[in-house]
Each structure stands twice: as structure tokens, then as C-alpha cells.
C-alpha positions in Angstrom: -27.1 13.1 -8.9 -24.3 15.6 -8.4 -20.6 15.1 -8.3 -17.6 17.1 -7.2 -16.3 16.7 -10.8 -19.4 16.7 -13.1 -17.4 16.8 -16.3 -14.9 14.2 -15.3 -15.6 10.7 -16.5 -15.5 8.0 -13.9 -12.8 5.3 -14.0 -15.5 2.8 -14.7 -16.9 4.7 -17.7 -13.3 4.7 -19.0 -13.2 0.9 -18.9 -11.1 0.6 -15.6 -11.8 -2.2 -13.2 -10.2 -3.6 -10.1 -9.0 -7.1 -10.6 -9.6 -9.9 -8.1 -7.0 -10.5 -5.4 -6.2 -13.9 -6.9 -5.6 -12.4 -10.4 -1.9 -12.2 -11.5 -0.2 -9.2 -10.0 3.4 -7.9 -9.5 3.3 -7.4 -5.7 1.3 -7.4 -2.5 1.4 -4.3 -0.3 1.4 -4.5 3.5 1.9 -2.0 6.3 3.9 -3.4 9.1 1.9 -3.6 12.3 2.7 -1.1 15.0 -0.5 0.3 16.5 -1.0 -1.9 19.6 -4.6 -0.7 20.1 -5.5 -2.4 16.8 -5.0 -5.7 18.8 -5.9 -4.9 22.4 -3.9 -7.2 24.7 -2.9 -9.4 21.7 -0.2 -7.5 19.9 2.8 -9.6 20.8 2.3 -12.4 18.3 1.0 -10.1 15.5 4.4 -9.2 13.9 5.1 -12.9 13.8 1.8 -13.6 12.1 2.8 -10.9 9.5 6.2 -12.6 9.3 4.6 -15.9 8.3 2.3 -14.1 5.8 5.4 -12.4 4.2 7.3 -15.7 4.2 4.6 -17.4 2.2 4.1 -14.4 -0.2 7.8 -13.8 -0.7 8.3 -17.3 -2.1 6.0 -16.5 -5.1 5.9 -12.7 -5.5 7.2 -9.3 -4.5 6.1 -7.9 -1.2 6.1 -4.2 -0.5 6.0 -3.2 3.1 5.4 0.3 4.6 7.3 0.9 7.8 7.3 4.1 9.9 11.0 4.6 10.1 14.4 2.9 10.0 13.9 1.4 13.5 10.6 -0.2 12.4 12.3 -1.6 9.3 15.0 -3.2 11.5 12.3 -4.6 13.8 10.5 -6.0 10.7 13.7 -7.5 9.3 14.4 -9.1 12.8 11.0 -10.9 12.5 11.1 -11.7 8.8 14.6 -13.3 8.8 13.8 -16.0 11.5 10.4 -16.6 9.8 12.2 -17.6 6.7 10.9 -14.8 4.4 12.8 -14.3 1.1 14.1 -10.8 1.9 15.3 -10.5 -1.8 11.6 -10.3 -2.7 10.7 -7.7 0.0 10.9 -4.0 -0.5 10.6 -1.6 2.4 9.1 1.9 2.1 9.6 4.3 5.0 6.2 5.9 5.2 4.8 6.9 8.6 1.3 5.5 9.1 -1.1 5.7 12.0 -2.4 2.2 11.4 -1.4 -1.1 9.9 -4.6 -1.5 7.8 -3.3 -0.5 4.4 -6.6 -1.3 2.8 -7.9 1.9 4.5 -5.3 4.3 3.1 -3.1 2.5 0.6 -3.0 2.4 -3.2 -5.7 0.7 -5.2 -4.6 -0.7 -8.6 -7.1 -0.7 -11.4 -6.8 -2.1 -14.9 -7.7 -0.9 -18.4 -5.2 -2.8 -20.6 -2.5 -1.3 -18.5 -2.3 -0.5 -14.8 -3.4 2.8 -13.3 -2.5 3.9 -9.8 -5.1 5.6 -7.6 -3.6 7.2 -4.5 -5.7 7.4 -1.3 -5.3 9.1 2.0 -1.7 9.4 3.3 -0.1 8.0 0.2 -1.7 10.8 -1.9 -0.5 13.4 0.5 3.0 12.0 0.4 2.9 12.2 -3.4 1.9 15.8 -3.2 4.7 16.5 -0.8 7.2 14.8 -3.2 6.1 17.0 -6.1 6.4 20.2 -3.9 9.6 19.4 -2.2 11.3 17.0 -4.6 12.4 14.8 -1.7 12.5 11.0 -1.7 12.0 10.7 2.1 8.8 8.7 2.8 7.8 8.5 -0.8 6.2 5.7 -2.8 6.6 5.7 -6.5 5.4 3.0 -8.8 7.3 3.2 -12.1 5.2 3.3 -15.2 2.0 3.7 -13.4 -0.2 6.8 -13.7 -1.3 8.5 -10.5 -5.0 9.5 -10.4 -6.8 11.3 -7.6 -9.6 9.5 -5.9 -13.1 10.3 -7.0 -15.6 11.6 -4.6 -18.6 9.3 -4.4 -21.8 10.6 -6.0 -24.3 11.9 -3.5 -28.1 12.1 -3.6 
């Protein structure tokens, strides 16, 4: 087997593991829905479904939501407030996305006694831009969490 980083140990070999979704955690990350083609002909109720999800989550934990811009944040707040979400437990991050499926591009948190932060896709690119330009616009930072680049899967 070969790897793009043959001398770099895998996170697994270093004792890291991804905890189950029901394990204790500090926040749930969501991307606010905006791409209508993700729900062909059915988009209208989707923000309200997200609103209900955020309402339930925000009663018990912090919710971090990626929104494309200030207009998207206002639109999200205009849904969350009537849904009864606890906005004191909601943090918005202005990060342009092309989809609402954060599982495809968002951060993955793994554990090894303490948390590590693995950036994927757009989030990683935003972190690189932050370091280069030292701008806060569209940036996600998780205090006290180490950023690690994603590993390339081993090929045959």
C-alpha cells in the first residue's frame, strides 16, 4: 500500500477516534439550507424544519450555523425566532457554501484525551486564507483545538 505521506502516522495509529453522535459534545454544527436543488420542488418548508431542529438542539447545547452572508443570517434568524430557538445558544459563522450538507465539507472532531480538529474541503481553504491574509471574514476558529489536514486514503 502506498500513501501520499508514507512517514506520517495516521490519526488512528496515534490513538484518535471519532466519537459517536450521542457522546457528550460542546456543539452541533449545521449549514443553513439555501440550495433549492437539494430539495427539488420541496424547499419552502426546509428552513422551518431546520428551525425546529435548532429549537430542540438549542435547549440543551450550543448550535453553530454556517450562513452564506449577512442576508442569510437575517433569514435564518427570522425562521429561528418564531420557531422558539434559544438564540443565546446559537452562533452564526458567515462562510459561503455551495450546499447545506455540512457532513460533506465540514469539520470532523476526533478524540485522543483532548479534541483535535480536522479541516475538510472549504473549511480548510478558509483556514489557509485566514493565515495568508489575517482576515476574520468568513473564518471559523475553534479555540484550543489543533487543526490537522485531512489524510489521503491509502490506495491499492
